[in-house]
C-alpha angles and dihedrals in degrees: 000000000000117000111219110195090190089067089065095048109095093202090060093053097063116124139147091287095062111113124233106280136218112196128194125177139166114229091217093057105136094190102052121027114236088231088072091063092043092051091047091050092051092050091048089055092046088056093046094247113151108249143164128189131198121189123193126198094223137025107092122214116336095013090144088068090066096266122153120310091010117171106243091204101064095081091050091048090049091050091052090049091050090052093046090054093044097244091126136014 
């Protein structure tokens, strides 16, 4: 069986069926490099997919789950984005 690394690269799987995307990432995440989210964001924009990205200096991996040094603003920013894109009222 042939192993195709491209298949596992999110930025290479973007097509017209990809939903508008809100990205949030902590720069100090030691599990997933922030460059992954930045690359994905750029490719979304290149494919004309609505997208917004928020990067935070601290938070580590999983900060959105309320872990240490979590940015309290990401949920508010996501709510505003959801309203802007008419996903919620």
